[in-house]
C-alpha positions in Angstrom: 59.4 121.2 124.4 59.1 125.0 123.5 61.8 127.3 123.4 62.9 130.3 125.4 63.3 133.6 122.7 66.4 134.8 122.6 65.6 138.2 123.4 64.3 139.5 126.3 61.3 142.1 126.8 64.5 144.6 127.4 66.4 144.2 124.1 63.6 144.0 122.2 61.7 147.2 123.2 65.4 149.0 123.8 66.4 147.9 120.4 62.8 148.6 118.5 63.2 152.8 119.9 66.8 153.0 118.7 65.6 151.8 115.4 63.1 153.9 115.5 65.0 156.8 117.1 68.3 156.0 114.4 65.1 156.8 111.3 63.9 159.3 112.6 67.2 160.9 113.4 68.7 160.2 109.5 65.3 161.7 108.6 65.6 164.9 110.5 69.1 165.7 110.7 68.9 165.0 106.6 66.2 167.4 106.2 67.7 170.0 108.9 70.8 169.6 106.7 69.1 170.4 103.4 66.8 173.5 104.7 70.1 175.0 106.1 71.5 174.5 102.7 68.6 175.4 100.9 68.3 178.3 103.5 72.2 179.4 102.2 71.1 178.9 98.9 68.4 181.6 98.9 70.6 184.3 100.8 73.2 183.7 98.3 70.5 184.1 95.3 69.5 186.9 97.2 73.3 188.2 97.4 74.0 187.2 93.9 71.0 189.5 92.4 71.5 192.4 94.2 75.3 192.1 93.2 74.2 191.5 89.9 71.3 194.6 89.9 74.4 196.1 90.9 77.4 195.6 88.7 74.6 196.1 85.9 73.6 199.1 86.4 77.5 200.7 86.5 77.8 198.6 83.3 75.2 200.1 82.0 75.7 203.2 83.1 79.6 203.0 81.7 78.1 201.6 79.0 75.3 204.2 77.5 76.8 207.4 78.9 80.6 207.2 80.2 81.9 205.4 77.8 79.7 207.0 74.3 81.6 210.1 74.6 84.8 209.0 76.0 84.7 207.6 72.6 84.2 210.9 71.3 86.9 212.3 72.5 89.2 209.8 71.6 88.2 209.5 68.4 88.6 213.5 68.1 92.1 212.9 69.0 93.4 210.3 67.1 91.0 207.3 65.6 93.9 204.7 66.6 94.1 205.8 70.1 92.6 203.4 72.5 92.5 203.3 76.4 90.8 200.6 78.4 89.9 202.6 81.4 87.6 205.1 79.6 86.7 203.2 76.5 85.8 199.7 77.8 82.6 198.5 79.7 84.5 195.3 80.6 87.7 197.3 82.1 85.8 199.3 84.0 83.8 196.5 85.3 86.6 194.5 86.2 88.3 196.6 87.7 85.2 198.4 89.9 84.8 194.1 90.9 88.6 194.0 91.9 88.2 197.1 94.2 85.2 195.6 95.8 86.3 192.4 96.4 89.5 194.0 97.7 87.4 195.6 100.5 85.2 192.7 101.8 86.5 189.6 102.9 83.3 187.2 101.5 85.2 187.3 98.1 82.1 187.5 95.7 82.9 187.1 91.7 81.1 189.0 89.0 82.7 189.1 85.1 81.9 189.5 82.0 82.8 185.8 80.8 83.0 185.6 77.0 84.0 183.4 73.9 87.2 184.3 72.6 87.8 187.0 75.2 90.8 189.3 74.4 91.5 189.2 78.2 92.2 185.8 80.2 90.3 186.3 82.9 87.6 187.2 81.2 87.5 184.1 79.4 84.4 181.7 80.0 85.5 178.0 81.1 83.9 175.1 79.8 80.6 175.3 81.4 80.1 179.1 80.9 81.0 178.5 77.3 78.2 175.4 77.5 75.6 178.1 78.6 76.6 181.2 76.2 75.8 178.1 73.7 72.5 177.8 75.2 71.5 181.6 75.7 72.8 182.1 71.4 70.5 178.9 70.5 67.1 179.7 73.0 67.0 183.8 73.3 63.7 183.8 74.9 66.1 182.3 78.1 67.7 184.8 80.3 69.2 182.9 83.0 70.7 180.4 84.8 71.5 179.4 88.1 72.2 176.7 90.3 75.4 175.5 92.7 78.7 175.1 91.2 82.0 173.3 92.5 84.9 174.8 92.2 87.9 173.6 93.3 86.8 171.8 95.4 84.4 174.7 96.6 80.5 175.2 96.6 79.4 178.7 94.7 75.6 179.9 93.9 76.3 180.7 90.2 74.0 183.3 88.2 74.3 183.4 84.6 72.4 185.6 82.4 72.8 186.4 78.3 75.0 189.6 77.5 73.5 191.4 74.4 74.4 190.4 71.2 77.3 191.7 69.0 76.8 194.8 67.9 77.3 197.3 65.3 79.3 199.6 67.9 81.0 196.7 69.1 82.7 195.6 65.5 84.8 198.5 65.8 87.9 197.1 68.3 86.4 193.4 67.7 86.3 192.6 63.8 89.7 192.7 62.6 93.1 193.4 64.1 93.1 196.1 60.9 90.0 197.6 61.4 90.6 198.1 65.3 92.4 201.4 66.8 96.6 200.7 66.7 96.9 200.8 70.3 94.3 198.3 70.9 96.3 195.8 69.0 99.7 196.7 70.2 98.7 196.5 73.9 96.4 193.3 73.6 97.8 191.6 70.5 96.1 190.3 66.8 94.8 186.8 67.9 92.3 187.2 71.4 89.4 189.2 71.0 88.3 189.3 67.3 86.4 188.0 64.9 83.0 188.2 66.7 80.2 187.5 64.9 77.4 190.6 64.5 74.3 189.1 66.1 75.1 186.6 68.0 75.5 186.0 72.3 78.9 185.8 72.5 79.0 187.0 76.1 77.3 186.6 79.9 77.3 188.0 83.5 78.6 185.9 85.8 78.1 186.2 89.3 79.7 183.6 92.1 78.6 184.2 96.0 80.6 181.4 97.9 78.7 178.6 99.9 81.6 177.6 102.0 81.0 179.4 105.3 77.0 179.1 104.9 77.3 174.8 104.6 79.7 174.9 107.1 77.2 177.4 109.3 74.6 173.9 107.8 77.0 171.5 108.7 77.4 172.9 112.3 73.1 173.2 112.6 73.3 169.3 111.9 76.3 168.4 114.7 74.2 170.1 117.2 71.2 168.6 116.5 73.1 165.1 116.3 74.4 165.6 120.0 71.3 166.8 121.2 69.2 163.9 119.8 72.0 161.4 120.9 71.3 162.9 124.5 67.5 162.8 124.0 68.2 159.0 122.8 70.5 158.0 126.0 68.3 159.5 128.4 64.9 158.0 126.9 66.5 154.9 126.4 67.5 155.4 130.0 63.9 156.1 131.2 62.4 153.8 129.2 64.4 151.0 130.6 63.4 152.5 134.4 60.3 152.2 133.2 60.1 148.7 131.9 62.1 147.5 135.0 59.4 148.6 137.8 56.3 148.5 135.8 57.0 145.5 133.6 60.0 143.5 134.3 60.2 143.1 137.8 56.7 142.3 138.1 56.8 139.9 135.8 60.0 138.5 138.0 58.4 137.9 140.9 55.0 135.9 138.8 57.6 133.6 137.4 59.2 132.8 141.0 56.2 132.0 142.5 55.3 130.4 139.3 58.7 128.3 139.8 58.2 127.8 143.5 54.7 126.3 142.7 56.1 123.8 140.1 58.2 122.7 142.4 56.5 122.5 145.1 53.5 122.5 145.0 51.6 120.8 148.0 53.7 123.2 150.0 53.4 126.5 147.7 49.8 125.8 145.6 48.5 129.0 146.4 50.7 131.1 146.5 50.0 134.9 145.6 51.8 137.3 143.4 52.0 140.9 144.9 50.0 143.3 143.1 51.9 145.7 140.4 51.5 149.8 139.8 49.8 149.3 135.9 46.9 148.3 135.2 47.2 145.6 132.6 50.0 143.6 135.3 47.5 144.0 138.1 45.3 142.7 136.5 47.3 140.2 135.5 48.2 139.8 139.0 44.5 139.4 139.9 43.9 136.8 137.4 46.8 134.9 138.5 46.2 135.1 141.9 42.8 133.6 141.3 44.1 130.8 139.3 46.6 130.2 142.0 43.4 130.3 144.7 41.8 128.2 142.2 44.0 125.2 141.7 44.9 125.2 146.2 41.3 124.7 146.3 40.9 121.9 143.5 44.1 120.6 145.0 42.5 120.2 148.2 40.0 118.7 146.7 41.8 116.1 145.1 43.8 115.6 148.2 40.6 114.4 149.9 39.4 112.8 147.2 42.5 110.7 147.1 42.6 110.1 150.6 39.2 109.0 150.3 39.6 106.9 147.4 42.9 105.8 149.0 41.3 104.8 152.3 38.5 103.0 150.4 41.0 101.0 148.4 42.9 100.0 151.4 39.4 98.7 152.9 38.4 96.6 150.0 42.4 95.6 149.4 42.2 94.2 153.2 38.3 92.8 152.1 39.8 91.0 149.4 43.0 89.3 151.1 40.7 88.6 154.2 38.3 86.8 151.0 41.7 85.2 149.8 42.5 83.8 152.7 39.0 82.7 153.6 36.9 79.6 152.8 33.7 80.7 151.4 31.9 77.8 153.2 32.8 77.7 156.4 34.3 81.3 157.3 37.3 79.6 158.5 40.7 80.6 156.9 41.3 78.3 153.9 44.0 76.3 152.7 46.6 78.4 151.0 46.7 80.5 153.8 46.9 77.6 156.4 50.6 76.6 153.8 51.7 80.4 154.8 51.1 80.4 158.4 52.1 77.1 158.9 55.2 77.7 157.1 56.1 80.6 159.1 55.0 79.0 162.5 57.5 76.5 161.6 60.3 79.0 160.8 59.7 80.9 163.9 59.5 77.6 166.0 63.0 76.5 164.8 64.4 79.6 165.3 63.4 80.1 168.6 63.7 76.8 169.7 60.1 76.9 170.8 57.0 73.8 170.7 55.0 73.5 167.6 51.8 71.5 167.3 49.6 70.5 164.5 46.0 68.9 165.2 44.4 67.1 161.8 40.7 66.7 162.0 38.1 64.4 160.1 34.7 64.6 160.1 33.7 60.7 160.6 31.3 58.7 157.9 30.9 62.6 156.3 30.1 60.4 152.4 27.5 58.5 154.4 25.9 61.9 155.8 26.1 63.3 153.0 24.3 60.7 151.1 21.8 60.5 154.0 21.0 63.7 154.5 21.8 66.0 151.1 24.4 67.9 150.7 22.8 71.3 152.0 22.8 69.4 155.4 26.3 68.7 155.1 27.3 72.3 154.5 25.6 72.6 157.2 27.0 70.6 159.2 31.0 71.7 157.9 29.8 75.3 159.2 28.2 73.7 162.8 32.2 72.3 162.9 33.8 75.4 162.1 31.9 77.3 164.5 33.5 74.6 167.1 36.6 75.7 166.0 36.3 79.4 166.1 35.3 79.1 170.0 37.2 76.6 171.6 40.7 77.7 169.9 42.2 80.9 170.6 45.6 82.4 171.5 47.1 85.4 169.2 49.1 83.0 167.0 46.9 79.7 166.7 45.2 79.6 163.2 42.3 77.3 162.2 41.6 76.0 158.8 39.2 74.2 156.6 42.4 71.4 155.0 39.7 70.3 152.2 36.5 68.7 151.9 35.4 67.4 155.8 39.2 68.0 156.7 40.1 70.6 159.1 43.3 71.8 160.7 44.5 73.7 163.7 48.0 75.3 164.5 49.3 75.9 167.6 52.5 77.7 168.2 53.6 78.0 171.7 51.7 74.8 172.2 53.3 70.8 173.4 52.2 68.1 171.8 49.8 66.6 175.0 48.3 70.1 175.3 47.1 70.5 171.4 46.3 66.6 172.2 43.6 67.7 175.2 42.3 70.9 172.8 41.7 68.5 170.0 39.6 66.1 173.4 37.5 68.9 174.1 36.9 70.0 170.0 35.8 66.5 170.0 33.7 66.5 172.7 32.1 69.7 171.9 31.1 68.6 168.5 29.5 65.5 169.8 27.9 68.0 172.1 25.7 69.0 169.9 23.9 65.5 168.8 23.6 66.2 165.6 21.8 63.4 164.4 23.4 61.5 161.5 21.8 57.5 161.0 24.4 56.2 158.9 27.3 55.8 161.3 27.7 53.8 164.2 26.7 54.1 167.7 26.2 56.8 168.6 24.3 58.4 165.9 25.6 61.6 166.3 28.1 63.5 164.2 31.1 63.0 165.3 35.0 64.0 164.7 38.6 62.1 164.6 41.8 64.1 165.5 45.2 63.4 165.0 47.8 65.5 166.8 51.1 66.0 166.4 54.1 68.3 168.5 57.8 69.1 168.8 60.5 71.5 168.8 61.2 71.6 165.1 64.8 70.4 165.0 67.7 71.9 162.0 67.3 69.2 158.6 63.7 68.6 160.0 60.7 69.9 157.7 57.2 71.2 158.4 56.1 68.5 156.2 57.1 65.7 157.7 55.0 66.6 161.4 51.9 67.7 159.3 52.6 63.4 157.8 52.9 62.3 161.5 49.8 63.9 161.6 47.8 62.5 159.2 49.4 59.2 160.0 47.7 58.9 163.7 44.4 60.7 162.4 44.1 57.5 160.0 45.2 55.5 163.6 41.8 57.3 165.4 39.5 56.3 162.3 40.9 52.8 162.5 40.4 52.7 166.5 36.6 53.3 166.0 36.0 57.0 165.5 35.4 59.9 168.0 39.0 59.8 169.6 42.3 61.6 169.3 45.5 60.4 169.1 49.1 62.1 169.3 51.9 60.9 167.2 54.9 59.6 169.2 
């Protein structure tokens, strides 16, 4: 038995579309989000490089133009004097960026991060210290950039190596003893000293916050996802409607017609499926209808053949039935048919309280006839006796049969014994009247028959066999009385 699939076509198609759309949706959102983030990083890089270039220009101008003049002025005044506002490039850049950040809301960060800085705000963190160490070991590298997460927030960061510690730097950063007294008094003796000459210990760092740009990317991704979800709902609704109109409803109609034909092919064979709108299903409906028409024609032909074969079989059965009831030699009913008919006639007469008679007939000296003329002539003789019985025994319920050998029997429902005796005498007369020569019998030298007749109204407790025995008994009496006669039993 074929099992029906668990899922319908609608479910499988819509499920496939949902899965396909989910994959496409995931890829699209991922690409859009990545592109938005990349765009945000690109914008941040442009801003960072611009800010970097501006601060580098400020720092370079102060270091190369303003600071030397300020240092000369301060040296003329006192070698121990130190004012970071006019003598420190780092200080100047830091203060300028404080003012810059105070004037804008984007919170850009620029600083000279330093290993062993005397200003804690400029001290390099672990990541920056690692990059500075990398620059010191790889003097050909001039930049490291990327996205850093600081305190849970994303920043685009550029780090570029600061120039190595020069001789001019050692005046303030070698030892506390060689530094200006005002500097030591202001910053202490622990930080910002013992800088190694020729080594890179600082890097210019620019950080551009990406939080707002990433928020925009998230917003674009969410807006795209909402659009995709709305589009998916519309697509699934339209697909479901088209599936229902173009495929499912036509298939349902075809299924109903097929089931009606299967349930009652006699009445519904040849029923047609309406043609759908789609070409493929229209071709299917056309093929289905063609098949149904062919099956209807074949069914009609089959019904005709069955009817013809049934009629022929009925005729054959009737013929076989008749042959089974007839004697092959004489054409009269045989002993088997007699037994059935006699029992039925006795029962009917018993129920209806009607008379029933029976005649037993025997060809006189038939053995001598066979010996004298041969069996072929004997058969002809029996056929002539049978013809006499067929012509003389009439009535809707009367029946003449060959009882066995040269004996015949006649059933006469509704006739009394006297009426049956009269019929028996007529039969004997007609047979004798044929004048069939019989040299081996007494006078007259022709074929004759003897008959024993019995008749009565059946009574309860009596049997049909008993009446047959009485007819047989008087038949023997007729034989003993000279033959060619009939005797009625008492």
